C-alpha positions as CSV (number, residue, x, y, z in Angstrom):
1,M,-6.9,-6.8,19.5
2,T,-4.5,-7.7,16.7
3,E,-2.2,-4.9,15.8
4,T,-2.3,-3.6,12.2
5,L,0.9,-2.5,10.5
6,S,1.1,-0.5,7.3
7,A,3.0,-1.9,4.4
8,A,5.7,0.8,4.9
9,Q,6.1,-0.1,8.6
10,A,6.4,-3.8,7.8
11,R,9.1,-3.0,5.2
12,R,11.1,-0.9,7.6
13,I,10.9,-3.6,10.3
14,A,12.1,-6.2,7.8
15,L,15.0,-3.9,6.7
16,A,16.0,-3.2,10.3
17,A,15.9,-6.9,11.2
18,Q,18.2,-7.6,8.2
19,G,20.8,-5.0,9.2
20,F,20.0,-2.2,6.8
21,A,18.9,0.4,9.4
22,Q,22.3,1.0,10.8
23,S,25.4,2.7,9.3
24,R,28.3,0.6,8.0
25,P,31.4,0.3,10.1
26,E,34.4,2.3,9.0
27,A,36.8,-0.7,9.0
28,P,34.7,-3.9,9.1
29,G,36.5,-7.0,10.3
30,R,36.0,-10.5,11.7
31,R,33.7,-9.3,14.6
32,D,31.4,-7.4,12.2
33,L,31.2,-10.5,10.0
34,M,30.1,-12.6,12.9
35,K,27.5,-10.0,13.9
36,V,26.0,-10.4,10.4
37,V,26.0,-14.2,10.8
38,D,24.3,-13.9,14.2
39,R,21.7,-11.5,12.8
40,L,20.9,-13.5,9.7
41,G,21.3,-16.9,11.1
42,V,22.2,-18.5,7.8
43,I,24.1,-17.5,4.7
44,Q,23.4,-19.2,1.4
45,I,26.3,-20.7,-0.7
46,D,26.3,-20.8,-4.4
47,S,29.1,-21.7,-6.9
48,V,28.2,-19.1,-9.6
49,N,31.2,-16.7,-9.7
50,V,30.2,-14.2,-12.4
51,V,30.5,-11.3,-10.0
52,S,31.4,-12.9,-6.7
53,R,30.2,-16.2,-5.1
54,T,27.1,-15.3,-3.3
55,H,28.1,-15.9,0.3
56,Y,30.5,-13.0,0.1
57,L,27.8,-10.5,-1.0
58,P,25.4,-10.3,2.0
59,F,28.3,-9.1,4.1
60,F,29.3,-6.5,1.5
61,S,25.7,-5.3,1.2
62,R,25.6,-4.7,5.0
63,L,29.2,-3.8,5.9
64,G,30.7,-2.4,2.7
65,A,34.3,-3.2,1.7
66,Y,35.4,-5.8,4.2
67,P,38.4,-8.2,3.8
68,R,37.2,-11.2,1.9
69,E,39.9,-13.4,3.5
70,A,38.4,-12.8,6.9
71,L,35.2,-14.6,5.8
72,E,37.2,-17.3,4.2
73,D,39.0,-17.8,7.5
74,L,35.8,-17.8,9.4
75,A,34.2,-20.4,7.1
76,W,37.1,-22.6,6.0
77,G,40.2,-21.6,8.0
78,K,42.2,-23.7,10.5
79,K,39.7,-23.0,13.3
80,P,36.5,-22.1,11.5
81,A,33.7,-20.3,13.4
82,L,31.1,-21.5,10.9
83,F,29.9,-24.8,9.6
84,E,28.3,-25.9,6.3
85,Y,25.1,-27.8,5.8
86,W,21.8,-27.9,3.9
87,M,19.8,-25.3,5.8
88,H,18.1,-22.9,3.5
89,E,20.0,-24.3,0.6
90,A,23.7,-25.2,0.9
91,S,24.5,-22.7,3.6
92,L,26.9,-21.4,6.3
93,S,25.9,-20.8,9.9
94,A,27.4,-20.5,13.3
95,H,28.5,-23.8,15.0
96,S,25.7,-23.4,17.5
97,T,23.2,-24.2,14.8
98,Q,24.6,-27.6,14.0
99,P,22.7,-29.5,16.8
100,L,19.5,-27.8,15.6
101,M,19.9,-29.5,12.2
102,R,20.4,-33.0,13.5
103,W,16.7,-33.9,13.0
104,R,17.2,-33.1,9.3
105,M,20.2,-35.3,9.2
106,D,18.1,-38.1,10.8
107,D,15.4,-37.5,8.2
108,A,18.0,-37.9,5.4
109,A,19.3,-41.1,6.8
110,E,15.8,-42.5,7.2
111,G,14.6,-41.3,3.8
112,V,11.8,-39.0,5.1
113,G,10.1,-36.8,2.5
114,V,12.6,-35.3,-0.1
115,W,15.4,-37.5,1.3
116,K,14.1,-40.8,-0.1
117,G,16.8,-41.0,-2.8
118,V,19.5,-40.4,-0.2
119,A,18.4,-43.2,2.0
120,R,18.0,-45.5,-1.0
121,F,21.5,-44.9,-2.2
122,L,23.0,-45.5,1.2
123,R,21.0,-48.7,1.5
124,T,21.9,-50.1,-1.9
125,H,25.5,-49.0,-1.8
126,R,26.4,-49.9,1.7
127,D,29.7,-51.7,0.9
128,F,30.7,-48.7,-1.3
129,I,29.7,-46.2,1.5
130,D,31.8,-48.1,4.0
131,K,34.8,-47.9,1.7
132,A,34.4,-44.2,1.3
133,M,34.2,-43.8,5.1
134,D,37.3,-46.0,5.6
135,E,39.2,-43.9,3.0
136,I,38.5,-40.7,4.8
137,A,39.2,-42.2,8.2
138,R,42.6,-43.5,6.9
139,R,43.7,-40.5,4.8
140,G,41.9,-37.6,6.4
141,P,39.6,-35.1,4.6
142,L,39.1,-35.7,0.9
143,S,37.3,-34.2,-2.0
144,A,35.3,-36.3,-4.4
145,S,38.0,-36.1,-7.0
146,E,40.5,-37.6,-4.5
147,L,38.3,-40.5,-3.5
148,E,39.8,-43.4,-5.4
149,I,36.7,-45.6,-5.6
150,G,33.6,-45.8,-7.8
151,E,32.8,-45.0,-11.4
152,K,32.7,-41.6,-13.0
153,G,29.2,-40.3,-13.6
154,A,27.6,-39.7,-17.0
155,G,24.1,-38.9,-15.8
156,G,22.0,-39.5,-12.7
157,W,22.5,-36.9,-10.0
158,W,23.9,-34.0,-12.1
159,G,26.5,-36.3,-13.7
160,W,28.0,-37.0,-10.3
161,S,30.4,-39.9,-9.9
162,E,29.5,-42.6,-7.5
163,G,32.1,-41.2,-5.1
164,K,30.5,-37.8,-5.2
165,R,27.1,-39.3,-4.6
166,A,28.4,-41.2,-1.7
167,L,30.1,-38.2,-0.1
168,E,27.0,-36.0,-0.6
169,C,24.7,-38.6,0.9
170,L,27.0,-38.9,3.9
171,F,27.2,-35.1,4.2
172,W,23.4,-34.8,4.2
173,T,23.1,-37.5,6.9
174,G,25.8,-35.8,9.0
175,E,28.1,-38.8,8.9
176,L,30.6,-36.5,7.0
177,T,30.9,-32.7,7.2
178,A,32.7,-30.1,5.1
179,A,36.2,-29.8,6.4
180,T,37.1,-26.9,4.0
181,R,36.7,-25.7,0.5
182,R,39.5,-25.6,-2.1
183,S,40.3,-22.6,-4.3
184,T,38.1,-24.2,-7.0
185,F,35.3,-24.1,-4.5
186,E,35.5,-27.9,-4.3
187,R,34.1,-29.2,-1.0
188,V,36.4,-31.3,1.1
189,Y,34.7,-33.9,3.3
190,G,35.9,-35.0,6.8
191,L,34.7,-36.9,9.8
192,P,32.6,-34.7,12.2
193,D,34.6,-35.9,15.2
194,K,37.8,-34.6,13.5
195,V,36.3,-31.4,12.1
196,H,33.7,-29.9,14.5
197,P,35.0,-28.2,17.7
198,K,34.5,-29.8,21.1
199,S,31.5,-27.5,21.8
200,V,29.6,-29.0,18.9
201,R,30.7,-32.6,19.4
202,E,29.6,-32.5,23.1
203,A,26.4,-30.4,22.5
204,P,23.3,-32.5,23.3
205,T,20.8,-33.1,20.5
206,P,17.6,-31.2,21.2
207,P,14.2,-32.9,20.6
208,R,13.0,-32.3,17.1
209,A,10.2,-29.9,18.0
210,E,12.5,-27.8,20.2
211,A,15.1,-27.6,17.5
212,Q,12.5,-26.5,15.0
213,R,11.2,-23.9,17.4
214,E,14.6,-22.4,17.8
215,L,15.2,-22.3,14.0
216,L,11.9,-20.5,13.7
217,R,13.0,-18.1,16.4
218,M,16.1,-17.4,14.4
219,A,14.1,-16.9,11.3
220,A,11.7,-14.5,13.0
221,R,14.6,-12.4,14.4
222,A,16.1,-12.2,11.0
223,M,12.9,-11.1,9.3
224,G,11.3,-9.0,12.0
225,V,7.8,-9.5,10.7
226,A,6.8,-12.5,8.5
227,T,4.1,-14.9,7.4
228,E,4.1,-18.5,8.3
229,R,5.3,-19.3,4.8
230,D,8.1,-16.8,5.1
231,L,9.2,-18.4,8.4
232,R,8.9,-21.9,6.9
233,D,11.1,-21.0,3.9
234,Y,14.0,-19.6,5.9
235,F,15.1,-23.1,7.0
236,R,13.1,-25.0,4.5
237,M,10.7,-26.8,6.9
238,S,7.7,-28.8,5.9
239,P,4.3,-27.1,6.1
240,A,3.1,-29.5,8.9
241,D,6.2,-28.9,11.1
242,S,6.2,-25.1,10.5
243,K,2.5,-24.6,11.2
244,A,2.7,-26.6,14.4
245,R,5.8,-24.9,15.7
246,V,4.6,-21.4,14.8
247,A,1.3,-22.1,16.7
248,E,3.4,-23.2,19.7
249,L,5.5,-20.0,19.6
250,V,2.4,-17.9,19.4
251,E,1.0,-19.7,22.4
252,A,4.2,-19.1,24.3
253,G,4.1,-15.4,23.5
254,E,7.3,-15.6,21.5
255,L,5.6,-14.5,18.2
256,T,2.9,-11.8,18.1
257,P,0.2,-12.1,15.5
258,V,-0.3,-8.9,13.5
259,T,-2.1,-7.8,10.3
260,V,-0.1,-6.1,7.6
261,K,-2.1,-3.9,5.2
262,G,-1.9,-5.4,1.7
263,W,-0.7,-8.8,2.8
264,D,-3.2,-11.6,2.1
265,Q,-1.8,-13.8,4.9
266,P,-1.6,-13.4,8.7
267,A,1.8,-12.2,9.9
268,Y,3.9,-12.6,13.0
269,L,6.0,-10.0,14.7
270,H,9.2,-10.8,16.6
271,P,8.8,-9.2,20.1
272,A,12.2,-7.6,19.9
273,A,11.8,-6.3,16.3
274,R,13.0,-2.7,15.8
275,R,10.6,-0.2,14.3
276,P,12.7,2.6,12.7
277,R,10.9,5.6,11.3
278,K,13.2,5.7,8.3
279,V,15.8,3.5,6.6
280,T,18.5,5.2,4.4
281,A,20.7,2.3,3.4
282,N,22.1,1.9,-0.2
283,A,23.0,-1.7,-1.1
284,L,23.4,-4.0,-4.1
285,L,21.7,-7.3,-3.2
286,S,22.8,-10.7,-4.3
287,P,19.9,-12.6,-5.9
288,F,20.4,-15.1,-3.0
289,D,20.4,-12.4,-0.3
290,N,18.3,-13.3,2.7
291,L,16.2,-10.2,2.2
292,I,15.0,-11.2,-1.2
293,W,15.6,-15.0,-1.6
294,F,11.9,-15.8,-1.0
295,R,10.4,-14.2,-4.1
296,E,6.9,-14.2,-2.8
297,R,8.0,-12.1,0.2
298,T,10.1,-9.8,-1.9
299,E,7.1,-8.9,-4.1
300,R,5.0,-8.4,-1.0
301,L,7.6,-6.1,0.7
302,F,8.8,-4.1,-2.2
303,G,6.2,-4.4,-5.0
304,V,9.0,-5.7,-7.2
305,R,9.0,-9.1,-8.9
306,V,12.5,-10.6,-8.7
307,R,13.3,-13.7,-10.7
308,L,16.6,-15.5,-11.2
309,E,17.2,-15.8,-15.0
310,I,20.4,-17.8,-15.0
311,Y,18.6,-20.8,-16.4
312,T,16.4,-18.8,-18.7
313,P,17.6,-18.8,-22.4
314,A,19.4,-15.6,-23.2
315,H,16.8,-14.3,-25.6
316,K,14.0,-14.7,-23.1
317,R,15.8,-12.8,-20.2
318,T,14.2,-9.6,-19.1
319,H,16.9,-8.1,-17.0
320,G,20.0,-10.3,-17.6
321,Y,22.0,-13.3,-16.4
322,Y,23.2,-12.3,-12.9
323,V,21.1,-9.5,-11.8
324,L,21.5,-7.6,-8.5
325,P,18.6,-5.4,-7.3
326,F,19.6,-2.1,-5.8
327,L,18.2,-1.1,-2.5
328,E,17.9,2.6,-2.1
329,G,16.6,3.7,1.2
330,E,13.4,1.7,1.7
331,A,12.8,0.7,-1.9
332,I,14.3,-1.4,-4.7
333,T,14.8,1.3,-7.3
334,A,17.0,-0.4,-9.9
335,R,18.5,-3.7,-11.2
336,V,21.9,-4.2,-12.8
337,D,23.2,-7.3,-14.6
338,L,26.9,-7.4,-13.5
339,K,29.9,-9.3,-14.5
340,A,33.4,-9.1,-13.1
341,D,35.9,-9.1,-16.0
342,R,38.9,-10.0,-13.8
343,K,41.4,-10.1,-16.7
344,A,40.5,-6.6,-17.8
345,G,40.1,-5.3,-14.3
346,V,36.5,-4.1,-15.1
347,L,33.1,-4.4,-13.4
348,L,30.8,-4.6,-16.3
349,V,27.2,-3.4,-16.0
350,Q,25.8,-5.4,-18.9
351,A,22.3,-4.0,-18.4
352,S,20.7,-1.5,-16.0
353,H,17.0,-1.0,-15.5
354,A,15.1,1.5,-13.3
355,E,12.2,0.4,-11.1
356,P,9.0,2.4,-10.5
357,E,10.3,3.9,-7.3
358,A,13.6,5.2,-8.8
359,T,14.3,8.8,-8.0
360,P,16.5,11.5,-9.7
361,E,19.2,10.5,-7.1
362,T,19.1,6.8,-8.1
363,P,21.9,6.9,-10.8
364,A,24.4,8.7,-8.5
365,A,23.6,6.4,-5.5
366,L,23.9,3.3,-7.7
367,A,27.1,4.6,-9.3
368,A,28.7,5.1,-5.9
369,E,27.8,1.5,-4.8
370,L,29.1,0.1,-8.0
371,Q,32.4,1.9,-7.6
372,L,32.7,0.6,-4.0
373,M,32.0,-2.9,-5.2
374,A,34.6,-2.7,-8.0
375,A,37.3,-1.6,-5.6
376,W,36.3,-4.3,-3.1
377,L,36.6,-6.9,-5.9
378,G,40.1,-5.6,-6.9
379,L,38.8,-4.1,-10.2
380,N,40.0,-0.8,-11.6
381,Q,36.8,0.6,-13.1
382,V,33.1,0.3,-13.8
383,R,32.0,0.2,-17.4
384,V,28.3,0.6,-18.4
385,I,27.1,-1.1,-21.5
386,D,24.3,0.8,-23.3
387,K,21.4,-1.6,-22.5
388,G,18.4,-0.9,-20.3
389,D,16.5,2.3,-19.6
390,L,18.9,3.4,-16.8
391,A,22.1,2.9,-18.7
392,E,22.6,6.5,-20.0
393,A,21.8,8.1,-16.7
394,L,24.1,5.6,-14.9
395,E,27.0,6.3,-17.3
396,N,26.5,10.0,-16.8
397,A,26.7,9.6,-13.0
398,L,29.9,7.6,-13.3
399,Q,31.4,10.1,-15.7
400,A,30.7,12.9,-13.2
401,T,32.8,11.1,-10.5
402,R,35.7,10.8,-12.9
403,V,36.0,14.5,-13.7
């Protein structure tokens, strides 16, 4: 018979799989960062820097105040342990994931599905593409601004220049890779044979179906319990590929079908998923955090509708521009619209809102996490703006810690 899980059990399984059912280390370092990478499989990158660029935040949520330079070294140092590619979105993952993405690079080169425009550009600009490759082969890794060919963009792909389009197309097909990032977060492109370690260069390319199965295994480990749509979204597979591979994993006994009360879709349990009786973590979550990045799953797990309002006109926003949900124990109990005013040395809480599962302890728990974040960001204080139904209580909680 198919096992039935309660919604609370499924939520605790998901939180444990994401690393929220264990205490934070006292002095997190490089090894702890790699444990998070191994647990999550993939970390999304985004350029928005209102608080902190998003790839720093999942580590802070799970580890607390870790040295940011340790992540920078892992991702873009002289001997990086991570590589960058289009996995969930633009993302970081361990080098061992690179061979698993080669089928997607092939799809991009051949113009399969969403990659039609990439293949078309490569086909119609072949001479230009060859010049770009020759430049990088001759000069070493280059950013788009350093590539001295092509016209500046005025429209088209987000106003990209021809050089930027060429480099991005070559990045998506795997003919170039990210060698590093500059302080401005500008991607620097290099030849894979010059950038990837020997273990990646010599790793055999798995068949497409096996690579997809392994990616789904990673997704299942990272989520604990998930629907097929959840699993599909993690590495952005097509419905046809995902459904076929999930069925194969079920047949092989590597995913266990379960029913979750309140979920309107079948679910799958990872055989090694932990089942804690209680989760007590407090954490501010990036809007791009793996736990909540698939909004349909977030609403199913927590009963909270999370929407990114960056591109919503200011007067139509409900919660703010860059809003971080607050995980308190097993519930999302609040949201805060944050901004790091680096010049003033202040973490601004531009709006703060309570959720239905907020408790009398929520303001104090949230205040403590905000103070920890401010210190980690090198800011001197937290300042609450009187906006939102939690603002007064949050300010009172912060005042109590200053006495």
